[in-house]
C-alpha positions as a printed Julia matrix, in Angstrom:
132×3 Matrix{Float64}:
 -0.11  -0.02   -0.07
  2.74   2.19    0.85
  4.38   1.65   -2.23
  1.71   2.92   -4.73
  1.15   5.85   -2.64
  4.58   6.56   -3.26
  4.6    5.6    -6.71
  1.19   8.02   -7.19
  2.84  11.04   -5.28
  6.08  10.35   -7.82
  3.98  10.2   -10.89
  1.89  13.14   -9.99
  5.27  15.26   -9.56
  6.69  14.38  -12.69
  3.23  15.36  -14.46
  3.31  18.39  -13.26
  7.17  19.17  -13.98
  7.03  18.17  -17.48
  3.7   20.37  -17.74
  5.64  23.08  -16.22
  8.68  22.86  -18.74
  6.37  22.34  -21.91
  4.91  25.78  -20.89
  7.96  27.58  -20.75
  9.4   26.21  -23.75
  6.02  27.34  -25.55
  6.81  30.95  -24.61
 10.32  30.54  -26.04
  9.64  28.74  -29.28
  6.7   31.74  -29.8
  9.4   34.06  -30.3
 10.86  32.92  -33.51
  9.61  32.71  -37.02
 11.47  30.53  -39.4
 11.52  29.6   -42.86
 13.31  27.4   -45.39
 13.71  29.0   -48.97
 15.34  27.85  -52.17
 17.39  30.89  -53.94
 17.42  29.52  -57.77
 19.4   32.74  -58.75
 22.09  34.71  -56.87
 20.58  37.42  -54.45
 22.49  39.84  -52.59
 21.47  40.05  -48.88
 23.5   43.07  -47.0
 27.2   42.21  -48.17
 26.79  38.4   -48.84
 25.76  36.74  -52.03
 23.15  33.9   -51.32
 22.24  31.05  -53.63
 20.37  27.53  -52.92
 18.56  26.31  -50.03
 18.81  28.65  -47.07
 16.83  28.89  -43.77
 15.93  32.14  -42.42
 14.91  32.53  -38.77
 13.47  35.87  -37.14
 13.68  36.35  -33.48
 11.33  38.74  -31.97
 12.95  38.53  -28.29
 16.2   39.38  -29.9
 14.65  42.62  -31.77
 13.02  43.63  -28.54
 16.74  43.86  -27.27
 18.15  45.61  -30.5
 20.14  42.75  -31.27
 20.63  41.39  -34.66
 17.06  39.37  -34.88
 17.22  37.88  -38.18
 19.82  35.02  -39.44
 20.17  33.3   -42.81
 21.82  30.02  -42.55
 23.09  27.74  -45.24
 20.63  24.72  -45.22
 21.16  21.27  -46.36
 18.27  19.29  -47.23
 18.1   16.15  -44.83
 20.84  17.19  -42.58
 19.14  20.71  -41.52
 20.91  24.01  -40.61
 24.63  24.62  -41.41
 26.9   27.77  -41.1
 25.44  31.41  -40.26
 25.39  33.38  -43.59
 24.51  36.85  -42.74
 22.83  38.25  -39.37
 21.29  41.7   -39.06
 18.87  43.93  -37.22
 15.48  44.35  -39.4
 13.17  47.12  -39.71
  9.94  45.88  -38.89
  6.93  46.73  -41.66
  3.21  46.11  -40.75
  1.87  44.91  -43.78
 -1.46  42.33  -44.48
 -0.66  38.49  -43.53
  0.56  36.63  -46.72
 -0.02  32.9   -46.83
  3.63  32.09  -48.23
  6.79  33.77  -47.8
  7.31  36.77  -50.03
 10.4   38.79  -51.29
 11.01  42.24  -52.49
 13.95  42.61  -54.62
 15.49  45.27  -56.52
 18.1   45.05  -59.49
 21.73  45.93  -58.6
 24.0   47.95  -60.97
 26.08  44.94  -60.86
 23.56  42.89  -62.29
 22.61  40.68  -59.32
 19.11  41.18  -57.23
 19.35  42.29  -53.82
 17.03  41.48  -51.04
 15.1   44.42  -49.74
 12.49  42.87  -47.64
 11.13  39.35  -46.63
  7.62  38.47  -45.01
  7.28  34.88  -43.62
  3.99  33.13  -44.47
  1.45  33.66  -42.17
  2.91  36.42  -40.17
  1.46  40.07  -40.61
  4.73  41.5   -40.21
  7.56  42.23  -42.92
 11.27  42.68  -42.27
 13.35  45.32  -44.14
 16.86  44.38  -44.59
 19.42  47.19  -44.36
 22.2   47.95  -46.92
 25.16  47.74  -44.61
């Protein structure tokens, strides 16, 4: 009888502990938005020229601290994110929500397209990219 009570109490403690941990993880995870894109043609993002699969991560918690909130990573399908390619503090711009990730580009004098803004699908905020 004592064993059943002890096991029951330990089980309740474990369940409440996991529930508390999961709640905190949800708060942290909610501050990040991400998308995976494939740049079929070279595109300039700040000083970097990117091409191929890229993971774009925007962290609202970093943005509120004034830190570099957007990071572009090289992405390898089947293996995940690799090295960081470029990171910067974006300029948030309120827009209507979009269903798919969208990009705004301009043509440079060198003939390469330069990314000026991106908006992750499902979000109502676009992110302006600084020149330098």
